[in-house]
N, C-alpha and C positions, 0 to 999 in steps of 0.2 A: 669813603665807603658809600656804596650805592644803596638806596632804599630798595627793599625787595620788590615793590610794585612800581618802581619808577620807570617811566617810559619817555624816551627822548627820540624824536624823529627829525631827520633832515629831509626836507621835501625839495626836490630839484627836478630838472628835466628840460626838454626842449621848449623854448618859448612858444606859446600857443597850444601846448599839450594839456593844459589844465592845472598848472601848479597853483595859481591863485584860487581856483575853485576848490582844490584839494585842501588848501589851508583853511578855507571857510568851513569845510566839512569837519576838519580836526577841531576847529573852534566850537562847532555845534556839539561835538563830542566832549567838550569840557577841557580842551587843551589850551594852555597859554601859547599863543602864536606870535612869532616875531618874523617879519619879512625882511629879507636883505640885511641881516646882521653881518657886518664886515668880517671877513675871514680872520683879519688881524685881531679881532676881539673874541674869537671863538674860544680860545684857550681860557681867557679870563672869565668868560661867561660860563664855561663848563665848571670852573671852580665854584662859582656862585650857585649853580644848580646843585652841585654835590653837597654844599653846606646848608642848603635850605630845604627842610622837609616839605614845605608847602609847594615847592616847584617839582612835583612828582609827575607832571604831564606837560611836556613842552614839545612844540613843533617849530622848527626853524625853516624858513623858506630861503633858498639860495638859487641864483640863476647866473646867466652868462655875464652879467654886468660886473662880476668880480674879476673878469678878464684873466690875465696870466696867472693870478693867484689860485685859480681852479686847479692848476697842475699839482699844487702841494696839498690840496684838500684831502685826497685819499690817505696820504701819510699822516696828516694831522688827525683825521678821524681815528686811525689805528692807535695813535698815541693817547687820545682821549678815552678810548675803550680800555686801554691798559691802565688808566687812572681809576677806572671803575664806573665810567659813564656808560649806561646801556644804550648806545646809539644804534639806530637802525636807519638806513638810507633808502628812501623811496624815490625812484626815478620814473617820471611820466614821459611817455613818448607817443608819437603818432606818425602816420605816414606823411611824407613831404607834401603830397597833394592836399591832405587834410589841413596841415599847418598853413599852407599858402591860402587855401580857401577861407580859413578862419580869420587870418589877417586881412584878407580882402573884404570880408563881410563886416568886420568891426572897424576897419580903416585905422587900426592902430599901427604905429611905426615899430618895426622890429628893433630890439635893443642894439643890434650891430649896424643898423642903417643899410642903405643901399637897396638893391633889388632883393625881394624877399627870398627868392629861390637861392641866390648866392649866399645870403645871410644865414639861411638854414644850414647849408652845407658847411660854412665856416663854424657855425655854432656846434654842429655835431662833432667836428674835429676837436674843438675845445673841451667838450663834455665827455669824450670817449673814455678817458680814464675814470671819471666819476661814475659813468654808467657801468663800467666793469666792476666797480667796487660796491655797487648797490646791492642791498639785501633783497629788494623786490623791484621789478620793472613792470609797469602797467601800461598797456597800449590803450590809449583813449580814442583811437580812430573812430570806433563805432559806438562809443558810450555817450549816453545822455548824462546830465548832471545827477539825476536820480540813480542811474545805474552805476555811476562813479561812486556815489555814497555807499551803495550796497556792496560794491566790490571792495572798497576800502574797509568796510566793517567786517566783511567775511574773511578776506585774505590776510588782514593784519590783526584781527582780533582786537579792534580798538575798544570795544565796550561790550558788556553783557546787559541783559535786561535789569540786573541788580544796580546798574549805574544810571538808569533813567529815573528821574524823580517823578513819583506818582502822586497825584492829588485826588482824593475821593471826597466829594462834597455833596451833602444832602440839600434839597431845596423844595419849595412848594410851587407847583405850576401856577397857582393863582397869583404868585409874586413875580413870575417871569423866569425864563431860562437864564442860567449863568452864562455870561457872555464868552467866557474862556473855555467852555465845555468842548472836549474832543469827542467823548462818547456820552450819550444820554440814555439812561434806562428809566422807563416809566413803571413804577411799582403800584400804580393805582388799582391793579387787578387783585391785589391782596386785600382780605377783609380789613376794614378800617376801625382801629381802636377808638377813634373819635366818637363812635356811636355806642361805646360801652361806657356808661356813666362813671364807673370807678376808675377808668383809664383816661378819660377825656382831659383832665388837668395835668396828666403826666406827659413824658416824651419818650422817644425811642431809646433814650439813655437809661431809662428806669427798667428794673427787672420785670415788673408787672407787664409792661408793654412788650418787652422782649419775649417773655413766656407766651403771651397771647399770640403774637405773630408767628412764632416758631411752632405753635400747636396746630396751625392750619396745615392740612395735608399738602397743599401746593407749595408751601414756603420752602421746605428743605430741598425738594427736587429742583425748584427754580434756582435757589442760591448755589447749589453745587454745580448745576449746568452752567450758570452764569460765570462762576469762578473759573471753571475749566475753559470757557470761551475766552475770557479776559487773558488768562495765562497763555493761551495759544496765540493770541493777537499781539502780545507785547513784543516778541522778537521782530515782528514786521514793522512796528512803529520805530523800533531801535534802528533797523536798517534804513529807514527813511530819514534818520538823523534827528529824531525827536529827543530833546533834552528833558522836556516836561510833558506829561500826559495827564489831563484832567478828566476824571470819570465823574459825571454828575448823575445823581440818583434822585428822582422826583416823585412826590406823592401830591395830594391835593394842597395841604397846608404846609408841608415841610417840617412837621413836628413829630410824627409817629413812625409810619412805615419806612419812609426814606431814611430817617435818622438811624433806625435799627439796621437796615440793610447796608447803609454806608459803614457803620461800625463793624458789622460782620465781615464785609469784604476787606476793609482795611486790616483787620486783625489777621485774616487768612493770608493776605498778600505779605504782611510782615513776617509771618511764620515761614513763608516760602523764601525769605531773604531779600525782599524788595523794600527799598526805602519809601515809606508811604506817609503823606501828610493827610490828616483827616480834618474836615471842616463841616460845620452844620450852619448853613447860612440863615435859615429861617426858624430855627428851633425856639428862639425867644420872641418871635413876632406874635 
C-alpha cells in the first residue's frame, strides 16, 4: 500500500544534461537520493520503500551505465506502479551541441567512451524507450543551475512553502548579528520598554511588555506589513532550493522589542501552516 503523500522519482537522461545536478536539487528538497542503483535491485528496493513509512520521498538516479538492462526498465517501472509505488520518471535532455560543449569544458569522459559525438548518438538510441516512458522531459540546453531548480520546483510540484523549515530568532545588536541569518529586521525604531521602569526587568515574553509594544501606533501597521512581505517572499526562497530560512529580529539588547516581534511573527506563520522554530538568543543576557 502506498502512503498518500509518498513521492518516488526516477531521474535519468542523456549524460551531460544535468542528472547529477537534478539529484542535488532533489536532495535540497528533502529527498533521499540514490545514484546508480542497479536495475536488478530495483524490485527489491521498491518493496523496502513500500514497507517503510519514513521513505516517503525518494529519488533514484539512473543512466546509460546500466547498458542493455535499460531496455527492460520501462516494463519494470510499469510493474512497480502496479504494486502501488507512485513512480514518476524525469528525463533530462539537451542538444547535441550543448552536450559536446559541456563534456569539452569539464574534460569528463563520456560513460560510453570514444568520440563524444558518436557516444551521444549511441546513448540516445539506448535511452529512447526510457525517454518515451518518461512523465516529464526537461530540456536543459539553455538552463542555469538556478533555473533548473526553479523549473523542477514549478513543473513537478516538489515542495511548497509549508515544507521549508523556518527559524525566527531574536537578538541584540550590541551582541552581534546571528551568523546564520538570511533575513534581518531591525526593530529599534519601536519605543523601547527598557526605559519604562516597571518593564525593564521583564522580557518580550511577558504580557506587560507585549501590551506596551502593541499599544504603540506604529507597531500593528509594521507587523502586518512585515508578515505580508515575508509570506510573499517565501515561495521565491523555496524555488531557490532553500531547505531552511532564518529570519533574525534585532533590537538593542535582544530582550524586549525583538523578542515580542519574533514571537508574534512565529505565531502568525504557524497559523498559516508553516513549520516554524522560535529562538531568543539574548533574552537571558
